[in-house]
C-alpha positions in Angstrom: 2.4 -24.5 -42.5 4.1 -22.5 -39.7 5.4 -24.6 -36.9 3.9 -23.6 -33.5 6.7 -22.0 -31.5 7.3 -23.1 -27.9 5.2 -20.6 -25.9 7.7 -20.3 -23.0 11.1 -20.3 -24.8 10.7 -18.7 -28.2 13.5 -16.1 -28.5 13.5 -12.9 -30.5 15.9 -14.4 -33.0 13.4 -17.2 -33.7 10.7 -14.7 -34.4 13.1 -12.8 -36.6 13.7 -15.9 -38.7 9.9 -16.3 -39.0 9.6 -12.7 -40.2 12.3 -13.1 -42.8 10.8 -16.3 -44.3 8.7 -15.2 -47.3 6.5 -18.4 -47.0 5.3 -17.3 -43.6 1.7 -16.1 -43.4 2.0 -12.7 -41.5 -1.5 -12.9 -40.0 -0.9 -16.4 -38.6 2.5 -15.3 -37.3 0.8 -12.3 -35.6 -1.7 -14.7 -33.9 1.1 -17.0 -32.8 3.0 -14.0 -31.3 -0.1 -12.8 -29.4 -0.5 -16.4 -28.1 3.1 -16.4 -27.0 2.7 -13.0 -25.2 -0.4 -14.2 -23.4 1.4 -17.4 -22.2 4.4 -15.4 -21.0 2.0 -13.0 -19.1 0.2 -16.0 -17.5 3.5 -17.5 -16.4 4.8 -14.2 -15.1 1.7 -13.7 -13.0 1.8 -17.2 -11.6 5.5 -16.7 -10.6 4.5 -13.4 -9.0 1.7 -14.9 -7.0 3.9 -17.9 -5.9 6.7 -15.6 -4.8 4.3 -13.2 -3.1 2.7 -16.0 -1.1 6.2 -17.2 0.0 7.2 -13.7 1.0 4.1 -12.9 3.0 5.2 -15.3 5.8 8.5 -13.4 6.2 7.1 -9.8 6.4 7.1 -8.8 10.0 4.8 -6.5 11.9 6.4 -3.1 11.7 6.9 -1.1 14.9 5.3 2.4 14.8 8.3 4.6 15.6 6.8 7.8 14.1 4.6 10.1 16.0 2.1 12.7 14.9 2.4 15.7 17.1 -0.2 18.5 17.2 0.1 21.6 19.4 3.1 20.0 21.1 1.3 16.8 22.0 1.7 13.3 20.6 -1.6 12.3 19.0 -0.9 8.9 17.5 2.0 6.7 16.3 2.7 5.3 12.8 5.2 3.3 10.9 7.6 5.5 9.0 8.3 4.9 5.3 12.0 4.8 6.0 11.6 2.1 8.6 9.2 0.0 6.5 11.6 0.1 3.5 14.7 -0.7 5.6 12.9 -3.8 7.0 11.2 -5.1 3.8 14.0 -4.4 1.2 16.1 -7.5 1.9 12.9 -9.6 1.9 11.8 -8.2 -1.4 15.1 -8.8 -2.9 15.2 -12.4 -1.6 12.0 -13.2 -3.4 12.7 -11.3 -6.6 10.6 -8.2 -6.0 11.4 -4.5 -6.4 9.3 -1.5 -5.3 9.3 1.9 -7.0 7.1 4.9 -7.3 5.9 7.2 -10.0 4.6 10.7 -9.2 2.0 12.7 -11.2 0.4 16.1 -10.6 -3.1 16.1 -12.1 -5.4 19.1 -11.5 -3.2 20.6 -8.8 -3.1 17.3 -6.8 -0.4 14.8 -6.2 -0.8 11.3 -7.3 1.7 8.6 -6.1 1.7 5.3 -8.0 3.4 2.4 -6.1 4.7 -0.3 -8.4 5.6 -3.8 -7.1 7.5 -5.7 -9.8 8.7 -9.3 -9.9 11.8 -10.5 -11.8 9.5 -12.9 -13.9 8.0 -9.8 -15.5 4.6 -9.2 -13.7 3.9 -5.9 -11.9 1.0 -4.7 -9.7 0.2 -1.1 -8.8 -1.6 0.9 -6.1 -2.5 4.6 -6.3 -2.8 7.4 -3.7 -4.0 10.9 -4.7 -4.4 14.0 -2.4 -3.8 17.7 -2.3 -0.5 19.1 -1.0 -0.2 18.8 2.8 -0.1 22.4 4.0 -0.6 21.7 7.7 2.0 22.9 10.2 3.1 26.0 8.3 4.9 24.0 5.6 6.2 25.9 2.5 5.1 24.8 -0.9 8.0 22.3 -1.5 7.6 20.8 2.0 3.8 20.5 1.4 4.4 18.5 -1.8 7.1 16.4 -0.3 4.8 15.5 2.7 2.0 14.3 0.4 4.5 12.3 -1.7 5.7 10.6 1.5 2.1 9.9 2.6 1.4 8.4 -0.8 4.5 6.2 -0.8 3.8 4.9 2.7 0.1 4.1 2.0 0.8 2.4 -1.4 3.7 0.4 0.2 1.4 -0.8 2.9 -1.3 -1.7 0.4 0.9 -3.5 -2.0 2.7 -5.6 0.7 -0.2 -5.9 3.1 2.0 -4.4 5.8 0.8 -4.5 9.4 2.1 -2.1 12.1 1.6 -1.7 15.8 2.7 0.6 18.6 5.6 -1.1 20.4 4.4 0.5 23.6 1.0 -1.1 23.4 0.5 -2.9 26.7 -1.4 -5.6 24.9 1.8 -6.9 23.3 3.8 -9.6 25.0 7.7 -9.7 25.1 7.8 -11.7 21.9 5.9 -9.0 20.0 2.6 -10.9 19.9 -0.5 -9.1 20.6 -2.9 -10.5 23.2 -6.5 -9.6 22.4 -8.2 -7.9 25.3 -11.6 -9.0 26.4 -14.3 -7.3 24.4 -15.7 -4.3 26.1 -19.5 -3.9 26.4 -20.9 -1.5 23.8 -22.0 1.8 25.5 -25.4 3.1 24.8 -25.6 5.0 21.5 -22.3 3.6 20.3 -23.4 3.1 16.6 -24.6 6.7 16.3 -21.4 7.9 17.9 -19.3 6.0 15.3 -21.3 7.6 12.5 -20.6 11.0 14.0 -16.8 10.1 14.2 -16.9 9.1 10.5 -18.5 12.5 9.6 -15.7 14.2 11.7 -13.0 12.3 9.9 -14.4 13.4 6.5 -13.6 17.0 7.6 -10.0 16.4 8.5 -7.6 15.5 11.3 -8.3 18.5 13.5 -12.0 18.0 13.5 -11.6 14.3 14.2 -9.3 15.0 17.1 -11.8 17.4 18.6 -14.6 14.9 18.3 -12.3 12.2 19.9 -11.6 14.5 22.9 -15.4 14.9 23.5 -15.9 11.1 23.5 -16.5 9.3 26.7 -14.0 6.8 28.1 -16.5 4.0 27.4 -16.8 5.1 23.7 -13.1 5.2 23.2 -12.6 1.8 24.8 -15.3 0.2 22.7 -13.9 1.4 19.4 -11.7 -1.3 17.8 -8.2 -0.3 16.8 -8.8 -1.0 13.1 -11.7 1.5 13.1 -9.6 4.1 14.8 -6.8 3.6 12.2 -9.3 3.8 9.3 -10.7 7.1 10.7 -7.2 8.5 11.1 -6.3 7.5 7.5 -9.5 9.1 6.2 -8.8 12.3 8.1 -5.2 12.4 7.0 -6.1 12.2 3.3 -8.6 15.1 3.8 -6.1 17.2 5.6 -3.5 16.4 3.0 
């Protein structure tokens, strides 16, 4: 009879001794090894989840220091990848995490795979795929680099649940907390207008911006920030 190995502490040398023992049933040993691997995976995922939960309370809201400029005018702000990484790197290291990226080029597109790994062995991934960003008269290399940066930023935010805000937003107090404004009354035809904005976002950033310029002040005020951000992200992926 093969003694059941300790699921959490069996070393490779112990498995090697099992393999060299002619009395050991190979099929039973294989089953035990698979059991050991499953136990290690469960333990690694549990350690990942515990560390991630502890880390979440330390990840700050990131100031949006980047600006999207079109035709010489600032259109919207965003948190740059450089700023995000600079802020979160020491927090990741403190809790045993590392973040890296893999880049693939399927069917003429650019796929960025963000990989968040924990020192216990568990990893989780998020993917971003888009065409090369040829906006703004970029050359071929710049277009690819722009989309890679887009992908790294979006996958980082998704994996870490990053929140960002415009530091110049008047709704923020001096401690960086946001005071929710009183809800504005919904203007007549608001739902139909939102549907038209979603259709515009599906055609790219330029079309979305033109539709936004035609909106009334009441419509702009009524649209929640998270809806605006979602529309901008959709348009950016189309434009990319």
